C-alpha positions in Angstrom: 131.0 123.5 197.8 128.6 124.3 195.0 129.5 123.3 191.4 128.2 126.6 190.0 127.8 130.3 190.8 125.8 133.1 189.2 127.1 136.1 187.2 124.9 139.2 186.4 124.7 139.7 182.7 124.6 143.5 183.2 127.0 144.5 186.1 129.1 141.4 186.1 128.7 140.8 189.9 129.1 137.2 191.0 126.9 135.5 193.5 127.2 132.2 195.3 124.5 129.7 194.3 122.7 130.2 197.7 122.8 134.0 197.6 120.2 134.8 195.0 117.3 133.0 193.3 116.2 135.2 190.3 117.7 138.6 189.3 120.8 140.5 190.5 119.4 142.5 193.4 121.4 145.7 192.5 120.3 145.7 188.8 116.7 144.7 189.6 116.2 148.0 191.4 116.8 149.8 188.0 114.1 147.9 186.1 111.0 149.5 184.7 107.9 148.0 183.0 108.8 149.7 179.7 112.1 148.0 179.1 113.7 144.5 179.2 114.7 143.5 182.8 118.3 144.0 183.8 120.0 141.6 186.2 119.4 138.3 184.5 121.9 135.8 185.9 124.2 133.5 183.9 125.0 130.1 185.6 128.7 129.5 185.5 130.3 126.2 186.4 133.6 125.3 187.9 135.0 124.3 184.5 138.6 123.6 185.7 137.2 121.1 188.2 135.2 119.3 185.5 138.2 119.1 183.2 140.1 117.3 186.0 137.5 114.6 186.2 138.5 112.9 182.9 141.1 112.9 180.2 140.4 115.6 177.6 139.6 113.1 174.9 137.1 111.3 177.1 135.5 114.4 178.6 132.5 114.8 176.4 131.8 111.1 176.5 131.8 111.1 180.3 129.5 114.1 180.4 127.1 112.5 178.0 127.0 109.2 179.9 125.9 111.0 183.0 123.3 113.1 181.0 125.5 116.2 181.5 124.7 116.3 185.2 128.0 118.1 185.9 126.8 121.0 183.7 123.3 121.2 185.3 122.1 122.9 188.5 120.8 119.7 190.1 122.9 117.2 192.0 121.0 114.0 191.5 119.1 112.5 188.6 116.7 111.0 191.0 115.0 114.4 191.4 114.4 114.9 187.7 111.1 113.9 186.1 110.7 110.4 184.8 109.4 111.7 181.5 111.8 111.5 178.6 112.8 115.1 177.9 115.4 115.9 175.2 117.2 113.3 173.2 115.0 114.4 170.3 115.8 113.3 166.7 118.0 115.1 164.3 116.8 114.4 160.7 118.9 114.9 157.6 116.9 116.3 154.6 118.4 116.0 151.1 115.7 117.7 148.9 112.9 120.2 149.1 110.0 120.0 146.6 111.9 117.4 144.6 115.0 119.5 144.2 118.2 118.3 145.7 119.8 121.0 148.0 123.6 121.7 147.8 124.1 122.0 151.5 123.5 119.6 154.5 120.2 120.3 156.2 119.3 118.9 159.6 116.0 119.3 161.4 116.1 119.1 165.2 112.5 118.1 166.1 111.8 119.1 169.6 108.0 118.7 169.1 108.8 115.1 170.3 109.2 116.2 173.9 106.4 115.1 176.3 104.2 118.2 176.0 105.3 118.6 172.3 107.6 121.7 172.7 111.1 122.7 173.3 110.0 124.4 176.6 110.0 121.0 178.3 113.8 121.2 178.5 113.5 124.3 180.8 110.6 122.9 182.8 112.5 119.6 183.4 115.4 121.3 185.1 113.3 123.8 187.0 111.1 121.0 188.3 114.1 118.9 189.2 115.7 121.7 191.1 112.5 122.5 192.9 112.1 118.8 194.0 115.7 118.7 195.2 115.0 121.7 197.3 111.6 120.5 198.6 109.6 123.2 196.7 106.2 122.0 195.7 104.4 125.0 194.0 105.8 126.5 190.7 104.3 129.4 188.9 104.9 130.6 185.3 103.5 133.1 182.8 103.1 131.8 179.2 101.5 132.3 175.8 100.8 128.6 176.0 103.9 126.4 175.4 105.8 127.1 178.6 102.6 126.9 180.6 101.5 123.5 179.2 105.1 122.3 179.6 105.3 123.3 183.2 101.9 121.8 183.9 102.8 118.5 182.3 106.2 118.2 183.9 104.7 119.1 187.3 102.0 116.5 186.9 104.7 113.9 186.5 106.4 115.1 189.7 103.2 115.5 191.8 104.0 119.3 192.0 101.5 122.1 191.9 101.6 124.4 188.8 100.0 127.8 188.6 99.9 129.2 185.1 99.2 132.9 184.1 98.2 133.1 180.4 96.9 135.9 178.2 93.3 135.1 177.5 94.0 135.2 173.8 96.4 132.2 173.9 95.6 129.4 171.5 92.9 127.1 172.9 94.9 123.9 172.3 97.6 125.1 174.6 95.2 126.2 177.2 93.5 122.8 177.0 96.8 121.1 177.7 97.3 123.2 180.8 93.9 122.3 182.2 94.2 118.6 181.3 97.5 118.3 183.2 95.6 119.6 186.3 97.4 122.9 186.7 95.7 126.0 188.0 95.2 128.3 185.0 94.8 132.1 185.5 93.7 133.8 182.3 94.7 137.5 182.2 92.8 140.1 180.2 96.0 141.5 178.6 99.3 140.6 176.9 101.9 138.1 177.7 103.9 140.9 179.3 100.9 141.6 181.6 100.7 138.0 182.6 104.4 137.9 183.2 104.4 141.0 185.5 101.4 139.7 187.5 103.1 136.3 188.0 106.2 138.1 189.4 104.0 140.1 191.8 102.3 136.9 192.9 105.6 135.2 193.4 106.8 137.9 195.7 103.6 138.0 197.7 102.9 134.3 198.0 106.4 132.8 198.0 105.9 130.6 195.0 108.9 129.3 192.9 108.9 131.0 189.6 109.8 129.3 186.3 109.5 132.4 184.1 111.7 132.6 181.2 115.1 134.4 182.0 113.8 135.5 185.4 114.7 132.0 186.5 118.3 131.4 185.4 117.7 127.7 185.2 115.4 128.0 182.2 118.5 128.8 180.1 120.3 125.8 181.7 117.6 123.5 180.6 117.4 124.8 177.1 121.2 124.6 176.5 121.0 120.8 176.5 119.9 120.9 172.9 123.4 122.1 172.0 125.0 119.1 173.6 122.7 116.8 171.7 123.4 118.5 168.4 127.1 118.2 168.9 126.7 114.5 169.8 124.4 113.7 166.9 126.7 115.3 164.4 129.5 113.0 165.5 131.1 115.5 167.8 131.2 118.2 165.2 129.6 121.6 165.4 127.4 122.8 162.5 128.2 125.8 160.4 124.8 127.5 161.2 121.9 126.9 163.5 118.6 128.6 162.9 116.7 129.5 166.1 113.3 131.1 166.7 113.6 134.1 168.8 111.0 135.8 171.1 112.1 136.5 174.6 115.7 135.5 173.7 115.9 132.6 176.1 116.1 129.8 173.5 118.9 131.4 171.6 120.7 132.2 174.8 120.4 128.6 175.8 121.8 127.4 172.5 124.7 129.8 172.9 125.2 128.8 176.5 125.5 125.1 175.7 128.2 125.7 173.1 129.9 128.2 175.4 130.1 125.5 178.1 131.8 123.1 175.6 134.1 126.0 174.6 135.1 126.7 178.2 135.8 123.0 178.7 138.1 122.9 175.6 135.8 120.3 173.9 135.2 122.7 170.9 137.4 125.6 169.7 134.7 127.9 168.3 131.0 128.7 168.5 128.8 127.9 165.4 127.1 130.8 163.6 123.7 131.1 165.2 121.0 132.8 163.2 118.3 134.6 165.2 115.0 134.3 163.3 112.2 136.6 164.2 108.8 137.4 162.7 108.7 140.8 161.0 105.7 141.5 163.2 107.6 140.9 166.4 111.3 141.6 166.0 112.1 143.6 169.1 115.4 141.8 169.7 117.0 142.0 166.3 115.7 145.6 165.7 117.5 146.8 168.8 120.9 145.1 168.4 122.5 148.4 167.3 120.5 150.6 169.6 121.8 152.1 172.8 118.3 152.5 174.1 115.7 149.7 173.8 112.7 150.7 171.7 109.7 148.4 171.8 107.2 148.0 168.9 103.8 146.2 169.5 103.9 142.7 168.3 101.5 141.4 165.7 102.3 138.0 164.2 100.7 134.6 163.6 103.6 133.1 165.5 102.2 133.6 169.0 105.1 131.7 170.8 107.6 134.4 169.7 105.3 137.4 169.9 106.9 139.5 172.6 106.8 143.3 173.2 109.5 143.3 175.9 112.0 140.5 175.5 112.8 139.2 179.0 116.3 138.0 178.0 117.2 140.8 175.7 120.5 141.7 177.3 121.9 138.2 177.4 120.7 137.4 173.9 122.2 140.6 172.6 125.6 139.9 174.3 125.8 136.4 172.9 124.9 137.5 169.4 127.5 140.3 169.5 130.2 138.3 171.2 130.0 135.3 168.9 129.1 137.2 165.6 125.6 135.8 165.3 123.4 136.6 162.4 119.8 137.7 162.2 116.8 137.5 159.8 113.2 138.4 159.9 110.4 136.6 158.1 106.9 137.6 157.2 103.8 135.8 158.4 103.3 134.8 154.7 106.8 133.4 154.7 106.1 131.4 157.9 102.9 129.9 156.6 104.4 128.9 153.2 107.3 127.4 155.1 104.9 125.5 157.3 103.3 123.9 154.3 106.6 123.1 152.6 108.0 121.6 155.8 104.9 119.4 156.4 104.6 118.2 152.8 108.3 117.4 152.4 109.2 115.9 155.8 106.0 114.9 157.6 106.8 117.3 160.4 103.9 119.6 161.2 105.3 122.6 163.2 103.6 125.5 164.9 104.2 128.9 163.3 107.0 129.9 165.7 108.9 126.7 164.7 108.1 127.1 161.0 109.6 130.5 161.2 113.1 129.0 161.5 112.4 126.9 158.4 111.3 130.1 156.7 114.5 131.6 157.8 116.7 129.0 156.1 114.6 129.0 153.0 115.2 132.8 152.8 118.9 132.4 153.4 119.1 129.8 150.7 117.2 131.9 148.2 119.6 134.8 148.9 122.6 132.5 148.5 123.7 133.0 152.1 124.4 129.3 152.7 127.7 127.8 151.6 127.7 124.7 149.5 128.2 121.5 151.5 127.9 123.4 154.8 126.1 121.8 157.8 123.0 123.7 158.9 120.6 122.9 161.7 117.0 124.2 162.0 115.5 124.1 165.4 111.9 123.1 165.3 110.4 124.0 168.7 106.8 123.0 168.8 104.0 120.9 167.2 101.5 122.3 164.8 98.8 120.6 166.8 99.4 123.4 169.4 97.8 126.0 167.1 95.4 124.6 164.5 93.6 127.9 164.1 96.7 129.5 162.4 96.6 127.1 159.4 92.8 127.0 158.8 93.0 129.5 156.0 95.5 127.2 154.2 93.2 124.2 154.3 90.5 123.4 151.9 88.4 120.4 153.0 86.6 118.7 150.1 82.8 118.2 150.2 81.7 114.7 151.1 80.8 112.3 148.3 78.2 109.6 148.2 79.5 106.2 149.0 79.8 104.9 145.4 82.6 104.4 142.9 81.0 106.8 140.4 81.3 109.8 142.7 84.8 108.7 143.7 85.9 108.6 140.1 84.6 112.2 139.6 86.8 113.3 142.5 89.8 111.4 141.3 89.5 112.9 137.8 90.0 116.4 139.3 93.2 115.5 141.1 
C-alpha cells in the first residue's frame, strides 16, 4: 500500500500513486498555451497512519529524526543524493543600517544548498524518486536555477540531465549547467517556450520531467523548508513568512509543508505567508480576484521570478485564499536597493529574486504592517553570484593606484 495518493487541484479527483505521473488526465485536456495549466496534482499522505506511529508529543521529533521520510514520496533514503540539501541556516537579524528593529527578523539562507539555490530541494526529491524507480534521464525547463540545480544533483547521482533554457538566461547559471555535465538546449524564446518544448520532448522521448508544478514532487521537495523553519524556531510557527513568487511553486511548497503539520495536529494554524512579486512580473497576485486569468508580459531584473504564465497558479491561488495569505509587489529599484542593504548588513549576497523578499519586508516595515515583537522569516532563495550582471550598475570600481603610500593616502583621504 502506498503512503500517498494524488488529488487534482482543479476537479478534486483522487488518483493512486501509480495511476498518474504528472497532470490530472481529465483537466489536462482543457489546457491551452495562453493560460496556466489545470490538473496540477497535490500529493496527499495517509496522515492518520502517520499519527499512529508515535505519541502526539513525539510525532514531530520522530519525523525530524528520519529526515521527514514519511512525508516524502520516496521510500528509502539510500536513493537520495549524497549531497547535503536543505538544513540551511536561519539567521536572526537585530538591526538594519545601525537602527534596531522592533520585530524579530529571521533570514532563511537557501543559497547554501549545493548549487546555491532553493531549487535543490525539488531536484533532490525528483532525483531520488527517479533513482528509486530506475529512471536515468531527467529533463527540465528553466531560467537557470532549476536547470543548474537538476544538473548538479543528477551529476551526484550519475543520472543524465537535459535542460531547456531561454537563450537570454544569465550566463553564470548556464555555465553551471554545462560544468555539471548536463545537456543544455538553449531556446530562442521565453521560459514559457522552453517549458512547452520540454513537455513535448517528454511525451515524445519518454524522459522523466522535473518541471515545476508539472511534476508534483517539486512541491514536495520545496515544502521541507517549512519543517526546518518550524524546527529552528523551537517548534513554533512564525507570524509571517515572505516568499518570492514566480511560477507559484515555492509558495505552494511552503504552504504544503505547514499544511502537512496542520493535518498531523502538530500545529493548529498556518502562518501568514506573504507572496512577494516584482511589479514587472506579478501575474499571480494581479489575478487573485479575477475569474479569468489575464497575463501581462514580464519585464523585471529578477529573472528567476519572471513568468508570463505561472505554472502553479491555481494551487498557489487556492492556498493564498484558503489560509488568508497576503501579497505585495516591489519595483526593480526596490529590489536592487534591498540587495545592497542585505549584503552590507548581513554579508548575504542574494540574487534579485531572493532580494525581492527582503524588499518586501522592508516595504511592509515602512508601511507599519509588521507587529512589534512579531516573528518574521524572509526566504532567501539564491546566491547573488548567479547573476552578477544585474548588479553591475550599482558597483563603482576605483581606478588602480601606484604601489606607494602617498597614492594610498590620497585614496584614504577621500573615504
